[in-house]
C-alpha positions as CSV (number, residue, x, y, z in Angstrom):
1,M,89.8,116.9,82.5
2,T,92.5,119.4,82.1
3,F,95.2,119.5,84.8
4,L,93.6,122.6,86.4
5,E,90.1,121.0,86.4
6,R,91.5,117.8,87.9
7,I,93.4,119.5,90.7
8,V,90.6,121.8,91.6
9,F,88.3,118.8,91.9
10,E,90.8,116.9,94.0
11,K,91.3,120.0,96.3
12,K,87.6,120.3,96.9
13,E,87.5,116.7,98.1
14,K,90.5,117.2,100.3
15,V,89.0,120.3,101.9
16,K,85.9,118.3,102.8
17,F,88.1,115.9,104.7
18,L,90.1,118.7,106.4
19,K,86.9,120.4,107.6
20,S,85.8,117.1,109.2
21,T,89.1,116.8,111.1
22,V,90.2,120.3,112.1
23,P,87.3,122.8,112.6
24,I,87.6,126.3,111.2
25,S,87.2,127.8,114.6
26,E,90.4,126.1,115.7
27,L,92.3,127.5,112.8
28,E,90.9,131.0,113.5
29,M,92.1,130.8,117.0
30,K,95.6,129.7,115.9
31,G,95.9,132.5,113.4
32,R,95.1,135.3,115.7
33,D,98.6,135.7,117.1
34,K,100.5,135.2,113.8
35,E,102.9,138.0,112.9
36,K,102.1,139.7,109.6
37,R,104.8,140.8,107.3
38,A,104.3,143.3,104.4
39,F,103.9,141.5,101.0
40,F,101.5,143.9,99.3
41,E,103.6,147.0,100.2
42,V,106.8,145.5,98.7
43,F,105.2,144.6,95.3
44,S,102.6,147.4,95.1
45,R,104.6,149.5,92.7
46,R,105.7,148.7,89.2
47,E,109.5,149.3,88.5
48,K,111.6,149.8,85.4
49,T,114.9,149.5,87.2
50,E,114.7,147.5,90.4
51,V,114.3,143.7,90.0
52,K,112.3,142.3,92.9
53,I,112.3,138.5,93.0
54,I,110.1,136.1,94.9
55,G,112.1,132.9,95.3
56,E,110.0,129.8,95.4
57,V,110.3,126.5,97.3
58,K,109.2,123.9,94.8
59,R,110.2,120.3,95.1
60,A,108.4,119.0,92.0
61,S,106.1,120.0,89.2
62,P,103.8,118.1,86.8
63,S,105.7,119.3,83.8
64,K,109.3,118.7,85.1
65,G,108.8,115.9,87.7
66,V,110.9,115.9,90.8
67,L,113.3,118.9,91.0
68,V,114.9,118.2,94.4
69,E,115.0,114.8,96.0
70,D,116.2,115.9,99.4
71,L,115.1,119.4,100.3
72,D,117.4,121.3,102.7
73,L,115.2,124.3,103.6
74,I,117.8,125.9,105.8
75,R,120.4,126.0,103.0
76,L,117.9,127.0,100.4
77,V,116.4,129.9,102.4
78,D,119.9,131.1,103.3
79,A,120.8,131.1,99.6
80,Y,117.6,133.0,98.8
81,I,118.4,135.6,101.5
82,R,122.1,136.0,100.3
83,G,120.9,136.4,96.7
84,G,118.5,139.2,97.7
85,V,115.0,137.9,97.2
86,R,112.2,140.2,98.5
87,A,109.8,137.4,99.5
88,I,109.6,133.6,99.5
89,S,106.8,131.5,97.9
90,I,106.0,128.1,99.3
91,I,104.1,125.6,97.1
92,T,102.0,123.6,99.6
93,E,100.1,121.3,97.2
94,E,101.2,117.8,98.1
95,R,100.3,115.4,95.3
96,Y,101.7,117.0,92.2
97,F,104.3,119.5,93.7
98,M,105.4,117.5,96.8
99,G,104.7,120.6,98.9
100,S,103.7,121.0,102.5
101,L,102.2,123.5,104.9
102,G,105.0,122.4,107.2
103,Y,107.5,123.9,104.8
104,L,105.7,127.2,105.0
105,E,105.8,127.2,108.8
106,E,109.5,126.3,108.9
107,V,110.4,129.0,106.3
108,K,108.5,131.6,108.4
109,R,110.8,130.7,111.3
110,L,113.9,130.9,109.2
111,T,113.5,134.3,107.7
112,G,112.1,137.8,108.3
113,L,110.9,138.0,104.7
114,P,107.2,137.9,103.8
115,V,106.0,134.4,102.9
116,L,103.5,133.5,100.2
117,R,101.4,130.4,100.2
118,K,101.1,129.1,96.6
119,D,98.4,126.5,96.1
120,F,95.1,125.9,94.3
121,I,92.8,127.5,96.9
122,V,89.2,126.6,96.3
123,D,87.6,127.3,99.7
124,E,87.6,130.0,102.4
125,Y,88.7,127.3,104.8
126,E,92.1,127.3,103.1
127,I,92.5,131.1,103.6
128,I,92.0,130.7,107.3
129,E,94.3,127.7,107.3
130,S,97.0,129.8,105.5
131,K,96.8,132.5,108.2
132,A,97.0,129.8,110.9
133,S,100.2,128.5,109.3
134,G,101.8,131.9,109.1
135,A,101.3,132.9,105.5
136,D,101.6,136.6,104.9
137,A,100.0,136.3,101.5
138,I,98.1,133.7,99.4
139,L,97.8,132.9,95.7
140,L,94.3,132.9,94.2
141,I,94.0,131.6,90.6
142,G,91.6,133.5,88.5
143,E,91.0,130.7,86.1
144,A,90.1,128.3,88.9
145,L,87.5,130.5,90.6
146,E,84.2,132.1,89.8
147,R,83.9,135.9,89.9
148,E,81.9,136.0,93.1
149,Q,84.2,133.4,94.8
150,I,87.2,135.7,94.0
151,R,85.4,138.7,95.5
152,R,84.4,136.8,98.6
153,F,87.9,135.4,99.1
154,L,89.5,138.9,98.7
155,N,87.1,140.1,101.4
156,I,88.0,137.3,103.7
157,A,91.7,137.8,103.2
158,R,91.4,141.5,103.9
159,E,89.4,140.8,107.1
160,I,92.1,138.5,108.5
161,D,95.0,140.6,107.2
162,V,96.4,138.3,104.5
163,D,97.7,139.8,101.3
164,V,96.7,138.3,97.9
165,L,98.5,137.6,94.7
166,L,95.7,137.1,92.1
167,E,96.9,135.1,89.2
168,I,95.6,135.3,85.6
169,H,96.6,133.8,82.3
170,G,94.4,135.7,79.8
171,I,92.7,139.0,79.3
172,E,89.2,137.5,79.9
173,T,90.2,136.6,83.4
174,F,91.5,140.1,84.0
175,K,88.2,141.5,82.9
176,K,86.6,139.3,85.4
177,V,88.6,140.9,88.3
178,S,89.5,144.3,87.0
179,D,86.9,146.2,89.1
180,M,88.1,144.5,92.3
181,E,90.8,146.0,94.6
182,G,93.3,144.9,97.2
183,Y,95.5,142.5,95.4
184,I,98.8,142.2,93.4
185,L,98.1,140.9,89.9
186,G,100.1,137.8,88.9
187,I,100.5,137.0,85.2
188,N,101.4,133.4,84.7
189,S,103.2,132.5,81.5
190,R,102.1,128.9,82.0
191,D,98.7,127.8,80.9
192,L,97.4,125.6,83.7
193,H,95.1,123.7,81.4
194,T,97.8,122.6,79.0
195,M,100.9,123.3,81.3
196,E,102.7,124.9,78.3
197,V,104.7,128.1,78.8
198,D,104.5,131.1,76.5
199,M,106.6,134.1,77.6
200,D,104.7,136.4,75.1
201,I,101.5,136.1,77.1
202,P,102.6,138.4,80.0
203,K,104.0,140.9,77.5
204,R,100.7,141.0,75.6
205,L,98.7,141.4,78.8
206,L,101.0,144.1,80.2
207,K,100.0,146.3,77.2
208,E,96.4,146.0,78.1
209,I,96.6,146.4,81.9
210,P,96.6,149.9,83.5
211,D,100.0,151.3,84.3
212,D,99.2,151.7,88.0
213,M,98.2,148.0,88.4
214,P,101.0,146.2,90.3
215,V,102.1,143.1,88.3
216,V,104.2,140.1,89.2
217,V,105.4,137.9,86.3
218,E,105.3,134.1,87.0
219,S,106.8,131.1,85.3
220,G,109.4,130.6,82.6
221,I,112.0,133.1,83.8
222,K,115.5,131.5,83.2
223,T,118.0,134.2,82.3
224,R,118.9,137.9,82.8
225,G,117.7,138.4,79.2
226,D,114.2,137.2,80.2
227,I,114.2,139.7,83.0
228,E,115.3,142.5,80.8
229,G,112.6,141.6,78.3
230,F,110.0,142.7,80.9
231,M,111.6,145.6,82.6
232,G,110.7,148.1,79.9
233,Y,107.0,147.4,80.5
234,G,107.3,148.1,84.2
235,V,106.7,145.2,86.6
236,S,106.4,144.8,90.3
237,G,108.4,141.6,90.5
238,F,109.1,138.1,89.3
239,L,108.1,134.8,90.9
240,I,110.8,132.2,90.1
241,G,110.8,128.6,91.1
242,T,112.2,125.9,88.8
243,T,115.2,128.0,87.7
244,L,116.3,128.6,91.3
245,M,115.5,125.1,92.6
246,T,117.6,123.4,89.9
247,S,120.5,125.9,90.1
248,V,123.8,124.7,91.6
249,D,124.2,128.1,93.3
250,P,120.8,129.7,93.8
251,A,122.2,132.8,95.5
252,E,124.5,133.5,92.5
253,K,121.7,132.8,90.1
254,I,119.5,135.4,91.9
255,R,122.3,138.0,91.7
256,E,122.7,137.2,87.9
257,L,119.0,137.6,87.3
258,K,119.0,140.9,89.2
259,G,122.0,142.1,87.2
260,D,124.0,142.3,90.4
261,Y,127.5,141.3,89.3
262,R,129.4,142.7,92.3
């Protein structure tokens, strides 16, 4: 199995267990009173000047191992806010990324920014679970889902007022979803089958995607030069995890990436 195939298989098994312990009706009840913050509106327009960053909470990754031994969410979120991120992404996958839905719930209490749940969602149960945990938006991975699954998941997210970042890695996946609406497109520089990063992938795809399609570039951003390499194409934002999590001063790193040298 590739990494993506393995994690999708494991997530399906986990969801079976979750459904047997917490009924979906309980999650639906919990999610009804959750405050919704605007994610789609912030990233719905492509820019050539403003750098809009989604700062990620990411304790570990399969390619880099453990990034942060002792996660201080209060300090990290404070740094992200001081740096000027426009949203915060929380990786909630537990086995390979050491994430937690509890992190999402705590971050939602610590900030007024929109919060994205980033995980390998394979079942509508997890969309309802995301709403119940306070997520304003969720990640759907195009390569991990069938076309009709994606369409159904987008409809469910719309019904419960959760925004969607729909991630792709190649043009064939974009063709699979290009006639659908109601999402921000994410282009991941990392191939989730091989875990290799190729920063030319989003540049090639941006040339083939309509100019009015909002696009967030994911993975591999390390320097201001990386940011500048994309701004000419017009992008809606950048999702940055490892670079910020391993920075001595995340707030200063965000300002550097944004070109804010004040």
